[in-house]
Legacy VTK file of the C-alpha trace (Angstrom):
# vtk DataFile Version 3.0
C-alpha trace
ASCII
DATASET POLYDATA
POINTS 291 float
85.435 43.761 57.688
86.214 46.760 59.578
89.751 47.854 60.663
91.089 49.206 64.110
93.965 49.168 66.496
94.187 47.390 69.775
94.291 50.016 72.521
93.998 47.681 75.467
94.187 43.977 76.211
92.686 42.496 79.377
91.518 39.024 80.357
91.351 37.720 76.784
89.376 40.679 75.575
90.850 43.204 73.171
89.567 46.892 73.022
89.762 48.079 69.518
89.729 51.810 68.644
87.659 51.918 65.321
87.109 55.381 64.139
85.599 57.188 67.179
84.363 54.274 68.935
85.767 51.315 71.084
84.606 47.900 70.126
85.344 44.858 72.445
86.661 41.900 70.588
87.756 38.350 71.090
90.287 36.463 68.936
89.222 33.976 66.265
89.967 30.434 67.450
92.579 29.797 64.942
94.828 32.443 66.312
94.662 30.845 69.717
95.667 27.511 68.285
98.698 29.176 66.460
99.526 30.840 69.952
99.766 34.180 68.251
100.432 36.960 70.580
98.207 39.967 69.945
99.481 43.010 71.766
98.611 46.658 72.186
99.312 48.713 69.056
98.563 45.758 66.688
96.337 46.744 63.723
93.521 44.241 63.006
90.495 43.633 60.913
87.294 42.425 62.684
83.633 41.552 62.157
80.917 42.773 64.364
78.853 40.188 66.327
76.814 42.785 68.190
76.612 46.371 69.211
80.127 47.413 69.988
81.281 43.774 69.872
83.272 41.756 67.467
85.677 38.894 66.379
89.173 39.582 65.277
89.559 37.983 61.825
92.983 39.288 60.606
96.113 40.657 62.171
97.956 43.098 59.854
101.722 43.021 59.558
103.716 44.905 62.365
105.939 47.764 61.268
107.850 47.616 64.629
107.760 46.184 68.011
109.157 47.398 71.304
109.833 44.198 73.263
109.701 45.468 76.799
107.303 46.962 77.392
105.726 45.038 74.525
103.912 47.409 72.131
103.479 47.035 68.417
103.716 49.808 65.643
105.449 52.386 67.839
107.031 55.353 66.016
109.038 56.610 68.953
109.948 55.966 72.492
110.102 58.608 75.190
112.649 57.438 77.720
111.538 59.163 80.889
113.835 59.596 83.923
113.564 61.819 87.033
116.215 64.280 87.589
115.756 63.567 91.439
113.409 61.697 93.638
114.764 59.121 92.477
118.006 60.549 91.227
118.799 59.907 87.635
121.099 56.843 87.000
123.086 57.311 83.669
123.916 53.615 83.643
120.170 52.814 83.616
119.665 55.439 80.875
122.165 53.700 78.777
120.562 50.243 79.314
117.141 51.753 78.180
118.819 53.327 75.110
120.292 49.987 73.955
116.842 48.341 74.208
115.244 51.319 72.140
118.112 51.293 69.688
117.728 47.479 69.286
113.922 48.063 68.552
114.983 50.615 65.900
112.656 53.272 67.336
113.126 57.053 67.247
114.236 58.102 70.711
113.452 61.001 73.012
115.159 61.400 76.267
112.963 63.109 78.782
114.390 64.191 81.966
111.473 65.173 84.311
111.043 66.841 87.680
113.677 69.513 86.794
111.653 71.831 89.004
112.975 69.883 92.145
116.688 70.382 91.447
119.163 73.028 90.387
118.864 73.123 86.557
122.599 74.000 86.353
123.489 70.519 87.856
122.095 68.814 84.747
124.000 70.250 81.716
126.757 67.814 81.655
124.314 64.926 81.401
122.072 66.689 78.929
125.083 67.565 76.721
126.478 64.094 76.941
123.394 62.617 75.111
122.851 65.488 72.843
126.443 65.209 71.493
125.750 61.682 70.607
122.659 62.829 68.664
119.728 62.080 70.933
116.949 64.582 71.398
116.955 65.569 75.112
113.983 67.430 76.765
113.864 68.689 80.402
110.418 68.813 81.799
108.479 69.405 84.978
104.890 68.174 84.822
103.703 70.070 87.900
105.058 73.499 86.667
104.472 73.049 83.000
108.291 73.348 81.916
108.909 71.713 78.475
105.283 70.330 78.286
104.381 72.208 75.028
107.450 71.080 73.324
106.829 67.458 74.339
103.226 67.548 73.333
104.100 68.770 69.867
106.452 65.833 69.391
103.857 63.328 70.214
101.074 64.440 67.744
100.406 62.191 64.916
102.632 59.302 66.177
102.329 56.445 68.461
104.666 57.046 71.318
105.614 54.771 74.176
106.641 56.184 77.511
109.084 53.978 79.178
111.381 54.312 82.178
111.796 53.398 85.861
108.965 53.746 88.357
108.699 57.074 90.031
109.961 59.006 86.966
106.520 60.776 86.560
105.462 59.190 83.464
101.773 59.038 84.335
101.857 62.655 85.761
103.396 63.838 82.376
100.649 62.246 80.388
98.005 63.759 82.637
99.512 67.027 82.018
99.885 66.494 78.264
96.330 65.429 77.816
94.003 66.628 80.519
91.276 64.188 81.308
93.298 61.000 81.080
93.284 60.760 84.862
95.974 58.216 85.192
96.728 57.071 88.716
100.028 58.549 89.933
102.015 57.529 93.040
104.765 59.031 95.306
108.272 57.773 95.305
108.958 55.510 98.356
111.656 56.927 100.775
112.337 53.508 101.947
113.120 51.767 98.681
114.117 54.937 96.624
111.759 54.228 93.839
108.118 54.779 92.937
105.208 52.523 93.350
103.750 50.900 90.150
100.699 52.866 89.210
100.073 51.543 85.733
99.159 47.932 85.573
99.083 47.122 81.880
100.029 48.922 78.638
97.397 50.951 76.971
97.039 53.180 74.019
95.717 56.554 74.857
94.332 58.813 72.202
95.684 62.396 72.048
93.261 65.293 71.149
95.768 66.534 68.483
96.088 63.041 66.887
98.052 60.074 67.564
98.482 57.833 70.602
100.523 57.644 73.723
101.235 54.427 75.609
101.335 54.462 79.402
103.235 51.274 80.490
104.129 49.829 83.966
107.301 51.342 85.217
110.409 49.031 85.563
114.081 49.350 86.228
115.110 45.847 85.037
116.508 45.496 81.461
117.749 42.336 79.812
119.678 41.718 76.551
119.073 38.078 75.914
118.271 38.868 72.109
121.406 40.929 71.480
124.590 39.214 70.128
127.811 40.515 71.758
129.285 41.297 68.338
126.285 43.604 67.454
126.151 45.418 70.862
128.320 48.222 69.489
125.633 49.082 66.936
123.397 50.162 69.624
125.901 52.772 70.904
125.991 55.252 68.024
129.242 56.871 69.009
130.943 53.370 69.274
129.564 52.271 65.974
131.057 55.347 64.339
134.502 54.749 65.636
134.617 50.801 65.520
135.452 50.589 61.768
138.933 52.138 62.690
139.856 49.113 64.804
142.680 46.932 63.598
140.642 43.772 63.862
137.221 43.607 62.346
136.166 41.088 65.014
137.126 43.518 67.706
134.672 43.716 70.792
136.499 46.668 72.141
137.274 44.943 75.329
140.831 43.599 75.628
141.761 43.582 72.037
144.869 45.435 70.965
144.891 48.581 68.605
141.288 49.323 69.466
139.992 52.564 68.148
137.042 52.543 70.613
139.275 52.176 73.642
141.491 54.887 72.333
138.432 57.200 71.751
137.311 56.618 75.281
140.765 57.365 76.577
140.966 60.678 74.805
137.462 61.723 75.691
135.780 61.401 72.129
133.591 58.698 73.726
132.361 59.513 77.219
134.157 57.177 79.698
130.733 56.439 81.402
129.120 55.536 78.120
132.138 53.056 77.401
131.836 51.760 80.973
128.014 50.939 80.245
129.036 49.259 76.990
131.532 46.958 78.847
129.027 46.233 81.494
126.348 45.170 79.132
128.916 43.194 77.046
130.046 41.205 80.181
126.257 40.640 80.986
125.714 39.258 77.515
128.851 37.055 77.703
127.571 35.699 81.114
124.185 35.052 79.764
125.587 33.037 76.977
127.563 30.858 79.430
124.378 30.151 81.115
122.683 28.354 78.124
LINES 1 292
291 0 1 2 3 4 5 6 7 8 9 10 11 12 13 14 15 16 17 18 19 20 21 22 23 24 25 26 27 28 29 30 31 32 33 34 35 36 37 38 39 40 41 42 43 44 45 46 47 48 49 50 51 52 53 54 55 56 57 58 59 60 61 62 63 64 65 66 67 68 69 70 71 72 73 74 75 76 77 78 79 80 81 82 83 84 85 86 87 88 89 90 91 92 93 94 95 96 97 98 99 100 101 102 103 104 105 106 107 108 109 110 111 112 113 114 115 116 117 118 119 120 121 122 123 124 125 126 127 128 129 130 131 132 133 134 135 136 137 138 139 140 141 142 143 144 145 146 147 148 149 150 151 152 153 154 155 156 157 158 159 160 161 162 163 164 165 166 167 168 169 170 171 172 173 174 175 176 177 178 179 180 181 182 183 184 185 186 187 188 189 190 191 192 193 194 195 196 197 198 199 200 201 202 203 204 205 206 207 208 209 210 211 212 213 214 215 216 217 218 219 220 221 222 223 224 225 226 227 228 229 230 231 232 233 234 235 236 237 238 239 240 241 242 243 244 245 246 247 248 249 250 251 252 253 254 255 256 257 258 259 260 261 262 263 264 265 266 267 268 269 270 271 272 273 274 275 276 277 278 279 280 281 282 283 284 285 286 287 288 289 290
């Protein structure tokens, strides 16, 4: 059997990168009976049935999986937001961060389109996330700001780009790897967000090694798999302070002698981050009531 990695899935066909060639494969029937979901990024073994055609015989164990967008074996996620057009929404950044933390991936926050705004208007936001420990890059795909640094961080890894529509993910990838020719779209002035230009997740090989994933843009995030008692684990600065709470069952909401509430009050935890925590906690509570 030969080995490869799923770089695209479309209409029950799986496009496998195997060495320097692409092999079009279908799943062996037993996988269909088991309703096994094969996704982009999965590593597989296959047998050839013809020139550049094959049958997938084995699906190798996943090392990681990002649930939305659904991609396997990712090393890191590049959460991409536009500084303007559409304006960056810190609450949405926090929601994406929780999903990435839950998926146990390394995280890069990329603030794109900085050439369209006063760079001095961003430091507070950039510093907020850097102080927590996140790597934050500012880029401008059309002028080349930050592109070399971002490119270096991608080589040798499988990186997924995720973020709301209109953030410029496809434009960034076209700049990082000339020749990809990904379709890009303008931000709608009427609805204030970008048009979806990416229709499905796909692994794209980088000339310097590794892959990037271009994914459909989205702005909706959900937390159905996260337990309210564990939400604090996905806010690093809250997880650091939480052991100092009087009660070990503290959810940092209305409980007395809460170290997290105190830290938010005295500025050790940014109040907007604490507010994001409370909003997501409330959402998880409401979702549980619905079951």
